[in-house]
N, C-alpha and C positions, 0 to 999 in steps of 0.2 A: 596452799598459799593464797588462792583466789578468794576462798571463803573468809579468812581473817581480814583481808583487804576490803572486801565488800562490807563486812560488819563495821570496820573502822570508818569507811566512808559514810555509812548510814548514821553512825553515832555522831560523827563530826557535823553532818548536815543538821541533825536533830538539835544538837547543842547550839549551832548558829541560829536556827529558827527560833528556839526558845529565847536566846539572848536578844535577837532582833525584835521580838514582840514584847520584850520586857521594858520597864522604865529605865533600865541601865543604858539602853542604846541611845536614848535622848541625851543623857548626861555625857556619855563618851563622845558623842558627835560634836560637842562644843569644846573638847579638850584640845589645846594646842599641841599636845604630844601626839595626837592621833591624826589631825588634819593640818594641812599647810596651805599657804596661798595658791599653791599649784594644784592640790588634789581635793580641796574642800568641796563637798557636794553642793553647798549653797551657791558657790560660784558657778558650778555647772548649771544649776537651776537658772541663774541670771543669764548665762549664755544661751540656754534654750529659749528663754523668754524673748531675748533680743532676736534670736534667729526666727522665731515665730512672727515677730513684728517686721521682718524683712530688713533688719539692721545687722550689720556685721557684729558678731559677738566680741570682736577684738577692737571695736571702736572706742571702748572705755578702758579702764585700768582694773577690771574685775576678773575677767576670764582669761586664764593662761594655759588651758589644756590645748591639745592638738586638734586640728579640724576633724580627723577621723573619729576621735572620741565623741565630740559633740554630735556629729552626724550619726554615729552609732546609736547614741541614746535617742536622738530624734527619730531614727528609723524604728527603734524598739517602741517608742511612744505611739507611733502611728499604726504599726503593722503587726507587731509580734506579741504573742502571749508567752511570757517567759516564767520560769519557775524560780524558786528561791535558790536552788542549787546553782543556777547559771548566773544570776545577777543579784541575788539577795534582795530582790524587789518584786512586787506584784504589779500587774498591769494597772490596777486601780491607783496605786501609788504614783506611777508614772503619769497617769492622765491628769492628776491634780498637781504634778510636780511636788508631791509630798515626799516623805521618806528621806528627809535631810539628815539621816542618822549614819552616814558613812562617807568615805572618801573614794577617789578613783585609784588609790594606791594599789588596791587589790588587782586591778586590771594590769597595771605595770608589772606587778609581781608574777601574774599569770603568764605574761609574755616571756619574762625571763625564765620562768620555770619550764615553759615549752621549749625555749632555746636550749636549756641544759639537757632536757630529755632527748630532743632530737640529736644533739651533739653526742650524747652517750650512746644513743642507738646507731650512730654512724651515718646519719642522713645529712650529707653535706649541703644539699640545696635547702632543705627546711631549716637547718641550723643557720645558714646565712640569711634566710628570710626573717626568721624570728629575731635574730640579732639586729637586723636593720630596723625591725619594728620597735625593739627596745631602745635602740639609739634614737630613732625618730621621736620616741616619747620623752626622753630626758637627757640625751647626749652622753651621760656618764657610762652607760653600758658598752660604749666603744672599747673600753679597756678589756672587755671579755673576749675580744677577738683573738688575743694572744693565746689564752688557754684552749680556746676552741680549735685553733690551728694545730697546736701541739697535740691535743687528744686525737683529732682526726688523722693527723700524720702517723701517730702511733698505730692506729687501727689499720692503716694501709701500708705499714712497714716502710714509711718514708723517713730516712734518717735526717736529723736536724744538722745538716752540713751545708754551709754556704757555698761550697764548691760544686755541689751536685745540681744538675739541671732539674731533676725531679722535685727537689725542695722548692725551687723558685717557681716551677710550673704549677705546683699545687697551690702555692700562695697566690699566684696570679689568677687561678681558677676561682678560688674562694673570694678573692677581692672583687673579681668581676661579678660573681653572684650577689655578693653583699652590696656593692655599690649600685649594681643594676636594680636590685630590690628597693634600695633606698631612693633611687631616682624615680622609680615607678610610684612609690608611696608619696614622695614630695610632689610629683606631678599630679597625682590624684587629689591631693589636698588643695592644690591650686585650682584644679578643675571644679571641685566642690565649692570652694570659697570665692573663686573669681578674682583673687588678689593675693598678694604676698604679705598681707597684714599680720598673719600669724607668726611670721619669722621673728620680728622683734618682740612680739607679745609673749612668745613661748621661749625661744632660745635666748633672746636678749634678756628676758626676765630671769632665766636660770643663771646666766653668766654674770649679769651686772648686779643682781641682788638688790633691787630698789625697795622692795617691801621688807621692812625690818620687824615684822610681827614676831613676837617671841616664839621659839620652838626649842627642840632638844638638840639643835645643831650649834656650831661654833661661830657662825657668821653674825647673827643679828645684834648681839650686844657689842661686839668688837667694832662693827661699822657704825653703830649708833653713836659711839663715843669718839670716833675718829675725825680728825680734821679733813675737810673735803679734798685738799690738794694732795693728801697721801692716799686717797681712796683707791685710785687705779693701780698703784704699785702693790698695795696689800691685797687687793682683789685678785690680781694675777698670782700672788704668792699663795693665797688660800686655795684658789681654783686648781693650781698646778699640782696640789697634793694628790688629787684623785688619779692623775695620770703619771705622776713622777715615779711611783713605785712599781709600775707595770714591767718595765724592762729588767730591773734587778731581780724582782720576784720571778719573772719568766726564766731568767738565766739559772737561778738557784733551783727552781722547781720544774725544770723542763721535762724531767722524767715523771712528774706527778701532776698532770694538768687538772685533775679533778680537785685536788687540794688547792691548786692555784686559783680555780674558780671561786672556792670558798674564801680565800684570802682577798681576792679582788672585790667580791660582794661586800665583805666587811669594810674594806677601805672606802668603797663608794658610800656605804651607809654612814660612816663616821665623818667623812669630809665633804659630802655633797651640801649644796647651799640650803636646801629646804628638806631636811630629813624628818621622818616620822617613825613611830614604833613599827609600822608595817615594813619599812626597810630593814630594821633590826631583826624582825621576825624572819625575814627571808634568809639571812645568812645563819641565824641561830637554828633554823630548821635543819641545817647540815650537821649540827653538833653530834647527834646520835650516830652519824656515819663514822665519826672519829672516836667512838667509845674505847677503841683499843689503845688510845693515847692517854687515857685517864691515869694510868700508873706513873706516867712521866710528867704530869702536870705539877707545877710547884705552888701556884697561888690560887688554885681554883676555889677554895673555900672562901678566902678573903674577897676575891673578885665577885663571887656569887652574892656574898653578904652586901657588898657595896652596891651592886646592881639592884638588889631587892630594896635596900634602904632608899636609894635614889628614886626608885619607882614609887615608893610610898610617900616620899617627901615632895615630889613634883606637885601634886594637887594641894598639899598643905601650904607650901610656900607661895603658890599661885594665889590661893585664897587670901593669905596674909598680905600679899602685895596689891592685888587688884580690888578685893572686896573689903577686907578689914582695914587696910591702910596702915598697918603696923610694921610693914617691911617695904623694901624697895626692889628694884630690878637686880641689884647686886646679889640678893639672896637667891633669886631664881637662877641667875646665871651661874652662881657658884655651884649649885647642885647639878646644873647642866654640864658644867666643866668637869665635875667629878664623875658624872655618868659617862662622859666620853673618854675620860682617862681610864675608867674601869673597862670600857670596851677595848681600848688599845692594849691594856694589860691582858685581857682575855685572849685577844687575837695573837699577841706576842707569845703568850704562854703555850697556846696550841702550836704555834710555829716552832717554838723551842722543842716541845714534846715530839713533834713530827720529825725534826732533824735528829733528835737524840735517839729515837726509835730506829731511824734509818742507819745511824752509826752503830747501834747495837746489833742490827741485822747483819752488818758487814764485819764487825770485829768481835761479836759475842757480848752477852749480857754482863758477864763478870770479867772485868779487865784486870790484868796482872802486869806488874812491872817486870823488867828483865830478871830481877832477883827472885821473882816468884811471889812477892808481897802484893796485896790488893791495891789497885790503882783507882783514882777518882777521875771521872770524865768531866772535863770543863769545856763547854762549847764557846767559841769566840766568834 
């Protein structure tokens, strides 16, 4: 098992190294599907330049990453020799603030991946720490707290029973570790920066969505066309989608917290304010885990074709709109809307397949009526 994993890691690092050094990297770095106002490397470079000049990187309206991120890169610039496997950058690239061919989305995904790993391993403290780091980065991973609690309670044989003291005691312990870690991280950010300027620049930016740069999300076009006096209401409606499905999904999937993590990651990717393909890649990396559901999927061929077609049409319609001038924003948003609808259909199909498989495990694969004839299963 270790040897194939090692070969896979070597192969993946080699492919990334080749792509990074190719001309394709420069083209991809400018794509709005890959970078967002939150994660764009050019904005990190601006923040580093301001920090070097002794100016707060949050004094303008360019940099919107968290303080720990910018000080991490600042530390790497000055002191560390890092390899491509760790940061996909060489020290020389950092020294000149070159290498503007990537985004910081990979770091966010790495933190969430470490949270999932430590949760599955049953390490309560590390799970809470990495969840607090993920929440500190972008707020939305807060919804992953529910599946983490459900999984860790299953490992410790604590029943989900509101009348049991052990249930509430474990929630209190996890909440204390999570909130304590978050408090330490926020306090460290204030200590490094010397002010609270980053709070409105990071979290206010995520929640209020002031930058309407086109992306693959649902926010930018809708709020660009909206009357200002309706903005706050619809902003709340859009933002609540990420958090609204947590409770019903947790109730339905309380016995299956790993699948609940997959569902929550998909919901975050679809409904967050500034999504990129990196967010989509994170939850789609889980799809091989659910390969046993393929026989129960209904629309996988259609959805796959739509996703591939949209991926191909994104750069085409962007070029027609921005460079050729023969299209407008409606064309690009139409393909964005179709892309998100396809994601919703994909996630819904996997959810249906998961529930259908669970039903068959309980009642058998071939259902029969009382008279012995074959029955058809319809899930509602």
